[in-house]
Backbone as JSON, one array per atom type, in Angstrom:
{
  "sequence": "MRILKYLPLLLVCTPAFAQDPPKASKAEVDRVISTIKSDPAKLQQYCTIVKAQNEYQQADEQKNEQKMVELDQRIETAAKSLGPDFGKVTSSELDEASAQALDDLGSSCKS",
  "N": [[9.0, -1.76, 36.2], [9.61, -2.66, 32.83], [8.99, -0.56, 30.88], [10.08, 1.15, 28.95], [11.39, -0.52, 27.2], [9.34, -1.62, 25.74], [8.27, 0.57, 24.52], [8.31, 1.4, 21.67], [6.56, -0.51, 20.62], [4.28, -0.08, 22.13], [3.59, 2.45, 21.23], [2.79, 1.87, 18.68], [0.68, 0.06, 19.0], [-1.21, 1.2, 20.69], [-4.21, 2.95, 20.79], [-4.68, 6.37, 19.78], [-6.46, 7.8, 21.31], [-6.55, 6.68, 23.8], [-6.59, 6.81, 27.31], [-5.77, 5.79, 30.03], [-3.9, 2.87, 30.01], [-5.44, -0.34, 29.76], [-5.34, -3.09, 32.1], [-3.74, -6.09, 31.44], [-4.64, -9.42, 32.01], [-2.9, -12.05, 33.72], [-3.54, -14.5, 32.64], [-4.36, -13.79, 30.04], [-1.96, -12.84, 28.97], [-0.38, -15.15, 29.19], [-1.78, -16.81, 27.43], [-1.38, -15.52, 24.97], [1.42, -15.73, 24.77], [1.67, -18.52, 24.7], [0.36, -19.06, 22.28], [2.1, -17.79, 20.48], [4.49, -19.23, 20.93], [3.74, -21.76, 20.02], [3.49, -21.59, 17.3], [5.6, -21.52, 14.7], [5.88, -19.5, 12.71], [4.68, -17.28, 13.9], [6.34, -17.01, 16.1], [8.68, -16.29, 14.8], [7.92, -13.79, 13.8], [7.53, -12.45, 16.22], [10.14, -12.45, 17.13], [11.24, -10.81, 15.2], [10.13, -8.41, 16.01], [11.35, -8.09, 18.54], [14.06, -7.86, 17.8], [13.89, -5.53, 16.22], [13.08, -3.71, 18.17], [15.35, -3.58, 19.77], [17.14, -2.48, 17.92], [15.83, -0.08, 17.56], [16.19, 1.19, 20.02], [18.95, 1.66, 19.88], [19.02, 3.36, 17.64], [17.6, 5.49, 18.68], [19.34, 6.37, 20.69], [21.35, 7.28, 19.06], [20.09, 9.32, 17.85], [18.81, 8.98, 15.39], [16.42, 9.66, 13.49], [15.19, 8.88, 11.05], [15.78, 6.15, 10.86], [14.43, 5.29, 13.13], [11.76, 5.71, 12.41], [11.54, 3.9, 10.29], [11.95, 1.5, 11.7], [9.76, 1.57, 13.43], [7.72, 1.12, 11.6], [8.37, -1.46, 10.78], [8.01, -2.85, 13.19], [5.28, -2.4, 13.6], [4.12, -3.76, 11.41], [4.91, -6.42, 11.93], [3.71, -6.79, 14.44], [0.99, -6.61, 13.82], [0.68, -8.96, 12.39], [0.69, -10.8, 14.39], [-1.76, -10.74, 15.53], [-4.91, -9.57, 17.04], [-5.08, -10.11, 19.8], [-2.45, -10.05, 20.69], [-1.85, -7.37, 20.22], [-3.62, -6.22, 22.03], [-2.61, -7.14, 24.5], [0.0, -6.06, 24.48], [-0.54, -3.37, 24.48], [-1.49, -2.95, 26.91], [-1.27, -2.35, 30.46], [1.26, -4.03, 32.11], [1.91, -6.46, 34.63], [4.74, -7.21, 36.75], [5.39, -9.98, 36.51], [4.18, -10.7, 34.09], [5.46, -9.0, 32.27], [8.02, -10.03, 32.56], [7.61, -12.59, 31.57], [7.16, -12.05, 28.86], [9.68, -10.98, 28.27], [11.22, -13.27, 28.69], [10.28, -14.87, 26.62], [11.25, -13.39, 24.49], [13.96, -13.81, 24.89], [14.32, -16.26, 23.81], [14.69, -15.88, 21.19], [16.87, -15.99, 18.43], [19.8, -14.17, 17.89]],
  "CA": [[8.52, -2.33, 34.97], [10.46, -2.31, 31.7], [8.1, 0.09, 29.93], [10.84, 1.74, 27.85], [11.71, -1.55, 26.23], [8.17, -1.86, 24.92], [7.75, 1.85, 24.05], [7.94, 1.43, 20.26], [5.4, -1.37, 20.42], [3.14, 0.6, 22.72], [3.22, 3.55, 20.35], [2.14, 1.31, 17.51], [-0.52, -0.71, 19.33], [-2.14, 1.93, 21.54], [-4.96, 3.99, 20.09], [-4.31, 7.73, 20.17], [-7.41, 8.34, 22.27], [-6.49, 5.94, 25.06], [-6.15, 7.58, 28.46], [-4.98, 4.87, 30.85], [-3.95, 1.55, 29.39], [-6.06, -1.37, 30.59], [-4.42, -4.09, 32.61], [-3.92, -7.43, 30.88], [-4.54, -10.45, 33.04], [-1.82, -13.02, 33.54], [-4.07, -15.53, 31.74], [-4.31, -13.26, 28.67], [-0.55, -12.81, 28.56], [0.04, -16.54, 29.02], [-2.43, -17.32, 26.22], [-0.68, -14.93, 23.82], [2.75, -16.35, 24.73], [1.49, -19.9, 24.27], [0.04, -19.01, 20.85], [3.32, -17.45, 19.75], [5.44, -20.35, 21.04], [3.27, -22.95, 19.31], [3.45, -21.32, 15.87], [6.92, -21.04, 14.29], [5.79, -18.24, 11.96], [4.41, -16.21, 14.87], [7.56, -16.83, 16.89], [9.6, -15.54, 13.95], [7.44, -12.4, 13.79], [7.83, -11.89, 17.54], [11.6, -12.22, 17.16], [11.44, -9.61, 14.39], [9.79, -7.27, 16.88], [12.4, -7.97, 19.56], [15.25, -7.33, 17.14], [13.62, -4.15, 15.82], [13.06, -2.9, 19.39], [16.75, -3.36, 20.15], [17.68, -1.53, 16.95], [15.16, 1.2, 17.82], [16.88, 1.8, 21.16], [20.23, 2.15, 19.37], [18.74, 4.51, 16.78], [17.19, 6.58, 19.56], [20.57, 6.88, 21.31], [22.11, 7.96, 18.01], [19.2, 10.38, 17.33], [18.58, 8.67, 13.98], [14.97, 9.7, 13.33], [14.78, 8.11, 9.88], [15.86, 4.73, 11.23], [13.37, 5.04, 14.11], [10.5, 5.62, 11.65], [11.61, 2.62, 9.58], [11.78, 0.43, 12.68], [8.36, 1.63, 13.87], [6.92, 0.46, 10.56], [8.67, -2.9, 10.85], [7.36, -3.35, 14.4], [3.84, -2.36, 13.37], [3.78, -4.84, 10.49], [5.07, -7.7, 12.64], [2.71, -6.85, 15.52], [-0.31, -6.91, 13.2], [0.65, -10.37, 11.99], [0.5, -11.63, 15.59], [-3.18, -10.74, 15.85], [-5.44, -8.55, 17.94], [-4.79, -10.41, 21.21], [-1.1, -9.55, 20.95], [-1.98, -5.91, 20.31], [-4.3, -5.9, 23.3], [-1.68, -7.39, 25.61], [1.14, -5.13, 24.47], [-0.99, -2.01, 24.75], [-1.99, -2.96, 28.28], [-0.31, -2.27, 31.55], [1.65, -5.39, 32.49], [2.56, -6.62, 35.92], [6.14, -7.66, 36.62], [5.47, -11.37, 36.04], [3.82, -10.73, 32.67], [6.57, -8.37, 31.53], [9.13, -10.99, 32.59], [7.26, -13.69, 30.67], [7.45, -11.57, 27.5], [11.14, -10.91, 28.15], [11.72, -14.64, 28.56], [9.97, -15.3, 25.26], [12.21, -12.69, 23.64], [15.3, -14.39, 25.02], [14.39, -17.48, 23.0], [14.99, -15.47, 19.82], [18.29, -16.01, 18.08], [20.25, -12.85, 17.41]],
  "C": [[9.39, -1.82, 33.81], [9.63, -1.66, 30.59], [8.87, 0.65, 28.74], [11.18, 0.72, 26.78], [10.56, -1.77, 25.26], [7.59, -0.57, 24.33], [7.42, 1.86, 22.56], [6.69, 0.62, 19.97], [4.15, -0.73, 20.99], [2.67, 1.74, 21.83], [2.45, 3.05, 19.14], [0.77, 0.72, 17.86], [-1.55, 0.05, 20.15], [-2.88, 2.97, 20.73], [-4.63, 5.37, 20.65], [-5.23, 8.29, 21.24], [-7.35, 7.67, 23.63], [-5.93, 6.82, 26.17], [-5.2, 6.72, 29.3], [-5.05, 3.5, 30.21], [-4.64, 0.55, 30.32], [-5.0, -2.34, 31.09], [-4.75, -5.44, 31.97], [-3.78, -8.43, 32.01], [-3.38, -11.38, 32.72], [-2.26, -14.11, 32.55], [-4.03, -15.06, 30.29], [-2.88, -13.27, 28.14], [-0.06, -14.23, 28.3], [-0.53, -17.14, 27.74], [-1.71, -16.79, 24.96], [0.7, -15.57, 23.67], [2.66, -17.78, 24.22], [1.2, -19.97, 22.76], [1.29, -18.73, 20.03], [4.3, -18.62, 19.77], [5.04, -21.54, 20.18], [3.27, -22.8, 17.8], [4.8, -20.75, 15.43], [6.89, -19.71, 13.52], [5.53, -17.07, 12.9], [5.64, -15.95, 15.74], [8.58, -16.02, 16.1], [9.2, -14.06, 13.91], [7.72, -11.72, 15.13], [9.32, -11.56, 17.64], [11.97, -11.01, 16.29], [11.18, -8.36, 15.21], [10.89, -7.03, 17.9], [13.66, -7.36, 18.95], [15.06, -5.86, 16.76], [13.58, -3.22, 17.04], [14.48, -2.59, 19.86], [17.41, -2.35, 19.21], [17.09, -0.13, 17.16], [15.86, 1.93, 18.97], [18.22, 2.38, 20.72], [20.02, 3.39, 18.51], [18.33, 5.72, 17.6], [18.42, 7.21, 20.23], [21.39, 7.69, 20.31], [21.31, 9.11, 17.39], [18.94, 10.22, 15.84], [17.07, 8.53, 13.75], [14.49, 8.84, 12.16], [14.76, 6.61, 10.2], [14.74, 4.37, 12.21], [12.02, 4.89, 13.41], [10.44, 4.28, 10.91], [11.34, 1.45, 10.53], [10.36, 0.41, 13.24], [7.47, 0.9, 12.88], [7.13, -1.05, 10.59], [7.97, -3.54, 12.05], [5.85, -3.43, 14.19], [3.39, -3.52, 12.48], [3.85, -6.19, 11.19], [4.01, -7.85, 13.73], [1.33, -7.19, 14.95], [-0.42, -8.37, 12.83], [0.46, -11.31, 13.18], [-0.94, -11.59, 16.1], [-3.59, -9.73, 16.9], [-5.16, -8.83, 19.43], [-3.4, -9.92, 21.6], [-1.14, -8.04, 21.11], [-2.61, -5.49, 21.61], [-3.35, -6.04, 24.48], [-0.57, -6.35, 25.64], [0.74, -3.68, 24.65], [-1.58, -1.88, 26.15], [-0.87, -2.74, 29.28], [-0.02, -3.7, 31.99], [2.23, -5.41, 33.89], [3.96, -7.18, 35.7], [6.25, -9.06, 36.05], [5.15, -11.47, 34.55], [4.91, -10.12, 31.81], [7.76, -9.33, 31.46], [8.86, -12.15, 31.64], [7.51, -13.29, 29.21], [8.95, -11.45, 27.26], [11.73, -12.3, 27.94], [11.44, -15.18, 27.16], [10.95, -14.65, 24.28], [13.61, -13.27, 23.72], [15.43, -15.69, 24.25], [14.69, -17.17, 21.54], [16.5, -15.51, 19.6], [18.66, -14.67, 17.51], [20.63, -12.84, 15.97]]
}
């Protein structure tokens, strides 16, 4: 599973008291993806998250803590605009098919 790719988002969307993340059903993930795809503003916000996650990985490699904090805030703001269902899905344990579906959605974002 590509958990590291979603680490910044998981840190933002997971409550501090959570022990084991719940598992999101394929139907929940599909519903969130469908909602994002059908709304251009939500798709733009999702693409903002994808771009910020990529920048976060680069900042982490460069040990740029200030940039990582800035990107965390950007991710958090964009994630909130996608609604509670998105937060629930991204803070859940995802199976391979669901993680791939989110990756595929991210690949529709223009760089």
